[in-house]
C-alpha positions as a printed Julia matrix, in Angstrom:
259×3 Matrix{Float64}:
   6.77   18.72   80.66
   5.49   21.6    78.57
   2.56   21.15   76.08
   3.8    19.01   73.3
   4.07   19.9    69.65
   1.03   18.01   68.41
   2.83   17.25   65.2
   5.17   15.07   67.18
   2.97   13.88   70.03
   3.78   10.18   69.58
   7.45   11.0    70.18
   6.76   12.15   73.67
   8.97   10.27   76.16
   7.18    8.48   79.0
   9.62    9.86   81.5
   8.99   13.36   80.28
   5.2    13.1    80.34
   3.97   11.08   83.08
   5.97    8.14   84.71
   8.23   10.41   86.58
   5.43   11.9    88.43
   2.62    9.04   88.41
   2.9     5.34   89.18
   0.91    3.07   87.03
   0.08   -0.51   88.24
  -2.13   -3.21   87.4
  -4.21   -4.84   90.08
  -5.95   -8.11   90.51
  -6.67   -9.47   93.81
  -6.99  -13.28   94.24
  -7.87  -14.75   97.62
  -7.33  -18.47   97.03
  -5.7   -20.54   94.37
  -6.46  -24.21   94.58
  -7.25  -23.86   98.31
  -3.98  -21.9    98.87
  -4.52  -18.31  100.13
  -2.52  -15.65   98.24
  -3.42  -13.04  100.72
   0.05  -12.58  102.19
   1.67  -12.52   98.9
  -0.68   -9.76   97.84
   0.0    -7.86  101.11
   3.83   -8.1   100.46
   3.3    -6.88   96.93
   1.43   -3.86   98.05
   3.85   -3.15  100.82
   6.61   -3.18   98.19
   4.64   -0.77   95.98
   4.19    1.73   98.89
   7.87    1.78   99.38
   8.41    2.53   95.61
   5.83    5.28   95.7
   7.77    6.96   98.67
  11.13    6.53   96.97
  10.1     7.77   93.68
   8.0    10.53   95.2
   5.11    9.89   92.84
   2.32   12.57   92.4
  -0.33   10.12   91.81
  -1.24    6.36   91.23
  -3.36    5.11   88.11
  -5.36    1.9    88.78
  -6.42    0.56   85.44
  -9.31   -1.89   86.68
  -9.62   -5.6    87.6
  -9.19   -4.35   91.39
 -10.73   -7.72   92.25
 -11.14  -11.06   90.35
 -14.81  -11.14   90.69
 -17.78   -8.91   91.0
 -18.58  -10.01   94.65
 -15.01  -10.01   96.19
 -14.19  -11.75   99.49
 -14.2    -9.76  102.75
 -10.4   -10.31  102.97
  -9.73   -8.8    99.55
 -11.84   -5.82  100.32
 -10.22   -5.27  103.58
  -6.81   -5.48  101.94
  -7.49   -3.11   99.3
  -9.06   -0.66  101.79
  -5.75   -0.77  103.74
  -3.86   -0.01  100.56
  -6.05    2.91   99.56
  -6.05    4.3   103.14
  -2.23    4.15  103.14
  -2.17    6.24   99.81
  -4.57    8.7   101.34
  -2.44    9.13  104.53
   0.65    9.56  102.4
  -1.35   12.27  100.3
  -0.85   10.37   97.1
  -3.94   10.82   94.65
  -5.3     7.81   93.18
  -7.19    7.68   89.71
  -9.05    4.42   89.46
 -11.63    2.61   87.15
 -13.44   -0.58   87.15
 -12.48   -3.53   85.03
 -14.45   -6.42   83.53
 -13.89   -8.44   86.69
 -15.13   -5.53   88.99
 -18.66   -4.53   89.89
 -18.66   -0.97   88.73
 -21.32   -0.11   91.17
 -19.68   -1.61   94.22
 -16.28   -0.04   93.43
 -17.71    3.34   93.01
 -19.51    3.39   96.32
 -18.67    6.29   98.26
 -16.71    7.79   95.32
 -17.91   11.39   95.94
 -16.82   11.18   99.55
 -13.38    9.76   98.54
 -12.7    12.75   96.42
 -11.97   14.85   99.48
  -8.98   12.63  100.06
  -7.93   12.73   96.29
  -9.18    9.23   95.56
 -11.07    9.42   92.18
 -13.14    6.48   91.03
 -14.93    6.04   87.75
 -18.72    6.01   88.12
 -21.05    3.57   86.34
 -20.99    4.96   82.73
 -23.88    7.27   82.08
 -22.77    9.03   79.01
 -20.02   11.08   80.64
 -16.47   10.17   81.7
 -14.95   11.27   84.88
 -12.32   14.18   84.24
  -9.83   15.37   86.72
  -7.85   18.43   85.93
  -4.34   18.71   87.34
  -2.0    21.65   86.99
   1.8    22.05   87.0
   4.28   24.74   85.99
   3.45   24.17   82.21
  -0.47   24.35   82.55
  -3.34   21.87   82.89
  -3.27   18.15   82.57
  -6.67   16.35   81.99
  -6.97   12.79   83.38
  -9.95   10.86   81.98
 -11.36    7.61   83.66
 -12.93    5.2    81.16
 -14.16    2.13   83.03
 -14.68   -1.1    81.09
 -17.37   -0.7    78.62
 -19.67   -3.05   76.62
 -21.43   -1.89   73.54
 -24.71   -2.25   75.16
 -23.88    0.2    78.02
 -22.85    2.75   75.58
 -25.84    2.24   73.33
 -28.19    2.65   76.36
 -26.44    5.62   77.81
 -26.21    7.69   74.7
 -29.53    6.41   73.3
 -27.92    5.41   69.9
 -28.85    2.33   68.03
 -25.79    2.3    65.75
 -23.24    1.12   68.39
 -22.8    -2.65   67.99
 -19.06   -3.32   68.66
 -16.56   -2.71   71.33
 -14.65   -0.26   69.06
 -17.75    1.75   68.16
 -18.7     1.91   71.85
 -15.27    3.23   73.07
 -15.1     5.74   70.07
 -18.54    7.15   70.83
 -17.79    7.45   74.51
 -14.49    9.3    73.88
 -16.14   11.51   71.3
 -18.58   12.71   73.94
 -15.45   14.12   75.84
 -14.65   16.87   73.37
 -10.95   16.62   74.15
  -8.93   19.73   73.93
  -5.74   18.68   71.95
  -3.87   21.87   72.7
  -3.59   20.62   76.24
  -2.1    17.41   77.78
  -4.53   14.51   78.1
  -4.17   11.2    79.91
  -6.7     8.32   79.79
  -6.95    5.31   82.07
  -8.95    2.64   80.29
  -9.78   -1.08   80.53
 -10.1    -2.58   77.04
  -8.52   -5.14   74.62
  -6.31   -3.24   72.12
  -6.02   -5.22   68.93
  -2.71   -7.08   68.82
  -2.26   -7.34   72.52
  -0.71  -10.57   73.75
  -3.24  -12.15   76.13
  -2.64  -14.38   79.18
  -4.78  -17.35   80.27
  -6.65  -15.06   82.87
  -8.38  -12.88   80.42
 -11.74  -13.69   78.84
 -11.67  -14.19   75.03
 -14.59  -13.28   72.63
 -15.06  -15.38   69.64
 -13.9   -13.6    66.44
 -12.31  -10.72   68.42
 -15.56   -8.84   69.02
 -13.94   -7.16   72.02
 -10.99   -5.63   69.93
 -10.38   -1.96   69.95
  -8.05   -0.3    67.64
  -5.03    1.72   69.13
  -6.12    4.43   66.8
  -9.09    5.15   68.94
  -6.76    6.62   71.56
  -4.86    9.0    69.26
  -6.0    12.18   70.95
  -4.36   11.23   74.24
  -0.71   11.76   75.19
  -0.56    8.91   77.49
  -2.94    5.91   77.82
  -2.78    3.54   81.0
  -4.36    0.36   79.9
  -5.84   -2.39   82.11
  -7.46   -5.82   81.17
  -4.38   -7.58   79.7
  -2.27   -8.94   82.63
   1.02   -8.91   80.71
   3.18   -5.77   80.49
   3.41   -4.35   77.03
   3.29   -1.34   74.81
   0.76   -1.01   71.87
   2.39    0.67   68.86
   3.9     3.68   70.67
   5.7     4.17   73.94
   2.81    6.17   75.5
   0.07    3.49   75.08
   0.7     0.58   77.56
  -0.45   -2.12   79.58
   1.26   -2.22   83.06
   0.6    -5.94   83.56
  -0.32   -7.14   87.08
   2.16   -7.05   89.97
   1.26  -10.7    90.97
   0.43  -12.84   88.09
  -1.25  -16.17   88.49
  -1.58  -18.59   85.45
  -3.68  -21.64   85.44
  -2.39  -24.51   83.3
  -2.92  -28.19   84.09
  -2.9   -27.41   87.87
   0.54  -25.81   87.49
   0.62  -22.4    89.18
   3.2   -19.87   87.97
   3.85  -16.64   89.9
   6.03  -13.83   88.89
């Protein structure tokens, strides 16, 4: 797709912009649910995803956080994800991945610089700068920014600013540091709760909506791939979306629902 007319940027069709060339999926790895192993279900889902990637001939995969369901994942979960990432690398499919609130940013980014040689790009622990990968096609450059899950205190510390108190202020400050070139195409992978999103039972809820971030914060991006909310939905425009997770487990009165 050629660089968009910025006056009509919100009218960009997803198929024209990104989804035709890049798959976007939500992840959440669960080992056991009420002593029942979900490992084979997860492996089946990942195998199906690999088939879809091959059929659609995608140019990349966006992983918007919550790779694991806890900061210290099980050995089985780590091994399964390693198999999946290795499969993508062998298929020469680039990966653009961030950490979510359920992940340990430090553990997930281990070996990140080495992985880049295989086109596996992982967000680092936030230090005041976002990871940016520049891609090119026949129409020019596309910048992909990786924004891991951020809490206000992390941004306040990294930028040495005392005026950042809310999640929205933190995300705004982090994005302002990017100095985004709006004459080019920009894609963001992020993991935050956008105001108005429909939560499921597996997400954390902050009293008073303190973790809310306005969709307006992301206005400079042509496409925003969101993680954190495990239900697929768009937020105000076609190009601001939660993919949802491929294998969703809901807990209600010991009833397990999978879709």
